[in-house]
N, C-alpha and C positions, 0 to 999 in steps of 0.2 A: 484392639479397640479401634473403632472408626467414628466418624461424625455421626453416622446413623445409629451407632451402638457405642456411646462413649462410656468411659470408666466412671462408675457412680461412686462417689466419695461422700460419706455421711460424717459430718463433724458434730459431735455432741459434748456436753459438759456444762461447766459453771460459767461464770462471767468472763473468765480467761479464754474459754473456748470460742466465744463469739468473735472477738477481734481476730483470733487465729484463723477461724473458718472463713471470715470474710476476706482476709488477706490471701488465703489459699485459693479461694474462688477467683479472686482478681487475677492471680498468677497463672491459673490454668485456662481461663476463659477463652483466650485468644486462639488456642489451637483447635478448639471444638472436640478434642479427643477425650476430655474429662469434664464432668460437671459435679458441682459441690452443693450439697444441702446442709444447712446449719440449723441445729436445734440446741439452743443453750438457755439455761435458767440461772440467773444470778442468785447467789446465796445458797445454792443446792450442793449436795454432796452425798456420799454413800452412808454416812453416819447419821443422817437426819431424814429418814423416810417420811416422817410426819410433815416435812416441808415439801419434799418431792420424792416419790418412790421411783427411783431410777429404773429398777427392774421392771416395774409395771409400765413405765413410760416407754421403755425399749420394746416390751412385748406388744404394746398397743400401736407403736409407730413404725417399727422396723419392717413389718410385712409390706407396708405401703411404699417404703423407700427402696427396698430390695438393693442394698448397697453391695458393691464388690469390696470396698474397703471402708472401715470405720476408723476415724480418728477421734479419740476420746481424750479430753483434757479436763481433769477433775482432781479434786483433792485439797484445794486451797481452803475449803470450808470444813475439812475433816480434822484439822489440827486441834481437836478438843476431846474431852472425855465423852464416853458413851456407855450406855447400858449393854452389858454382855451377858451371855448365859451364866457366867460366874459372878454377876453383880456389876456395879458401876466400876469403871476402870479409866485411868488417865492414859494419854498418849504415851506409848512406850512400855507400859505395863504388859506383862505376859498375856493377861486375859485380853487386853485391848488389841495387841498385835495379832493374837490368834483369831479373834473375831473379825478384825479388819481384813485379815488375809482371806477369811471365808467370804466376806462381802466382795472383795476385789476379784477373787477367783471365780465367784459365781457370776459376776457381770462379764468377765472375760469369756467364760464358757457360753453364756447366753449370746453374746455378740458373735462368737465363732460359729454358732449354729445358723446364723443368718448372713454371714459374710465370709469371704475368703481369707482376709487378713484384718487384723486389728492393730492399729498403731496407738499405743498407750503413752501419751505425753505426760511425763512427770511434771510435778509442780516446780516453779522456778524459785530461786533464792529470793528471800523476802527481806524487806527493810526491818531490821530487828533481829538479833541473834537468837532470842528465845523462840520466835516464830520460825526462823530458819532451821533451828535444831529439830523442831517438830516436823517441818517439811522433809527433812532428811530421813526421819523415821518413816514417814508415809511413803516416800519414794523407795525406801528399801523393801517395803512390802510389795510395791509395784514390780520391782526388779525380780524379786524371788518368785512371784506368781507368774510373770511373763516367761521366766526361764523354764518353767514346767510345761509351757504350751508353745509348740513350734509355730502356731499361727499368729502368736502375739509378738509384736516388735516393740520394744521399749525405746522411747525417744527421751533423751536426757535434756530437759529444758534448764535444769539447775545450772549445768555447766555453761550453757549458752549465755546466761546472764550474769554469772558470777565474775568477780574481778580476779586478778592474779593470785590473790590470797584465799580465794574461795568465798569471799564475802559479798555483800550486796553493793551494787553501784548502780546509780540511775543511768549512767552513761557506759556504753560498751563500744569497743573498737569497731569501726565499719571499714568500708573500702579505703585502702591507702591509709589506714589508721585514723581516719576521720571519725571523731566520736559521734555515736548515735544516741540521741535522747530516747532511751528505750522503755523507761518506766514512768508511770504516772506519779504524782506527788505523794499518793498514799503509801507507796512502797510495796504495792501489791500488783496493781493492774499494768497492762501494757499501753504504751502510746501506739499510734498507728505504725510508726517506724519499728517499734519493738515487735508488734505482731507480725509485720512483714519479715523481720529478721528470723523469727521462729518459723514462719511459713517457708522461708528459704531452706531451713533444715528438714522440715517434714516433707515438703513437695518431692525432692528427688528420691527420698526413701520409698514413698508411695508409688511414684511413677516407675521406679526401677523394677518393682515387682511385676509390672505388666509391660515393661519395655516401651513405655510411651515417651520415646525420646523427643519428638517434636515439641511436646508441651514442656519438657524439662529444659529445653533450650530457649524458651520464650523469655 
């Protein structure tokens, strides 16, 4: 990768993807060796195509982006029941898990047809154990589907923001154990510092694949 031909990173997803993408863009901008395009839609997910049909959005947009790498951060709005080929099912039901795996795997395959690598960022721990239980179920599907596709790298955001007991905490340890106010008051979204923390995890994983060391050191 060169300044004339930088690594093209496409960040997509729901409202959590926006702050992550903008933080990632800020981190790599100085080197000139990578550029980031962010397309995020708050409230969207894979289980609600009536709100936003992600496969169609990807099909319409990806050819114009021509990304080398896709970073997708989605799932926070999928922790709900949905219609499946076997009828209505709630999160964790066999029918729900099977259909959600089909949706996730389909998007992974679609992205791999247009990019060399896909970095699938799992959903973070949420304020409220009920919500977090559902997020763990969602993330388990991401892990299983990613493991079947060598071009997909799963990024565990849940552990980045969980406390020592695996639960939710607004504050996470930073440099020299200085607490970082990482999560917004709603127990869902990131603060700018939290988004930067997650970008610190995603960035070296992406850049390592293309050996873009100068940007990784910025």
